[in-house]
N, C-alpha and C positions, 0 to 999 in steps of 0.2 A: 734468845739463845737457849738451847737445850743444855742444861748443866751436865747431862751424861755424855752427850756427843760433841758439845761445843759448836754445833751447827745451828744456823738460823732456821727455826722451824715455822716462821711466818708463812702463811699461804700467800701465793702470788696475788697481788691486788688486781681485781678485775674492775670493769666499768661500774659494777654495782657498788663498789666501795666508795667511789666518788659520790654516789648518791646516798651514802651513809650506811649501806648494808655492811654486815660483818662487824659492826661496832658493838662491843660488849654493852649490855644494858647499864652497867654501873658507870661506864665511861660516858654513855649518852646522858645519863642523869647528871653527871658533873658538867657536861657541856650546857645542859639546860639550866642548871643552877648558876653557871657563870653568866649566862645571858640575863638571868633575873637580877643578879647583883652587879651588873656591868659597871654601874657608876661608882662602885667601891672597888678600886683597883686591886687592892691586896686580896680581897675575898674572891673576886672574879679570877684573878691569876692563880690563886690556890686551887680553885676548881679546875681550871684549864690544865694545870700541872698534874692534878690527880687523874684527869682523863688521859693525859699523855702517859702517865705511869701505867695505866691499865691497857692502853692501846697505842703503844709507841709507833709512830710513823703512819698511823691510819690517816687517810686524807681528811676526814671530817675533823679530827683533832688538830692536824697541822693548819687547816684552813681557819679553825677557831682561834688558834694562837696567832696566826698571821693577822687576821682581822683585828684582834684585840690590840696588838702592838701598833698596827697601822693607824687605826682610828684614835688611839691614844697619843699619836704623834711620836711614838717611841721607835723611830725608824731604824736605828742601829740594831735594836733587838729584833725588829721585824725582818731585817736583812739576814740575821742569823737563822730565823725560821725559814726564810726564802731559800737559803742555801740547802737546808734539809729537804725542803719541798722539791728543789731542783734535782737533788740526788735521787730522791724517791721517784720523781716523775721520769727521770732517765731510766731508772731500774724498771719501772712498770712497763716502759716501752722498749726494753732491751737496747737502750742506746748507750753510747760512750758515757763514762763518768764525767768527761770534760765536754761541756756544751759546745765548746769551740770546734770539737771534732765531729759533731753531729752533722749529717748530710741529709739533704731533702729526700733521698731514696731510702733512708733508714726507717722511716715510718710513713704512714699515709697522712702527711701534713696537709695535703691539698683538699681533703674532705673535712668540712666543718662538722659533719655528722660523726666522725671518728673521735669519740670522747677522750680516749687516752692520749693520742697525739695532740689533741687540742689542749688537754690539761698541761702537757709539757710546754706548749707555746704560751699559754697564759702565765705559767709560772716563770718562764724566761722573761716575759714582758714585765711582770712584777719586779723581778730581779733588776732588769735594766732601769726601770723607773726609780727604784730605791737607790741604785748606784748614782744616778744623776742627782737625785734629791740630796744625797749625802756628799755631793761634790766630787764623786769619782766619775768625771765626765767621759774619760776615755773608755773605761770599763762599761759604762752605760751605753755609749755609742757602739762599742763592739757587740754587745748583746743585742742591741737594736738592729744592727746590720745582719746579725745571724738570724734574727726573726724574719727580716725581709727576704733573706736567702731561703729559709725554710717555708715561708708563707708569702710567695711573691704576689699573690692576689690580695694580701693584707687583710685577711678576715679578722685578725685579732687587733688591728689598729696600731701597728708599729709605726706607721707613718707619722702619727701624732707625736710619738716620742722623738722621732727624728726632727720634726719641726720645733719641738721644745728645745732640743739640743742646739739646733741652729740659732734659735733666739737667745739662748743663754749668753750672757756677757755683752749683749747689745744694749745700748743705752735706750731705755724706754722713752726718754724725753726727746730723743732725736727726731727732727722734722716735726 
């Protein structure tokens, strides 16, 4: 936010940002430090939060936070980051703030080469997976079905989530 105007002065995120471009060097240094001290949760998280303070909502920072929480098994915190990622991915693609309202014609979801729509799909897939893992099966299923609607050729692998959902609650020892 610009203190003088109250307007968001962030430049629109382009494909290059997904590849790490536009990340301030100080934020990149904190991401690198977080990787070096990954086994020390408090130190790694402090570096990730510093990177976030320097480059809020930059995809590289959000992905770093998401991976940290995911691989540390801190799924509720990972879901919080996934929600930010989902909002940002919708923004980057000029999509509705509500993923339920996104339609296949809103972006070129059919082309795997289109990085920004693909980013949205992968973020929605992560969101669906986390919802299922956290026991929010209906929400996870709804997000999975939206993925299959947007990506009917299943380039991002939503069918696997659907299969997991269908197996949940079944007795593994049956037959």
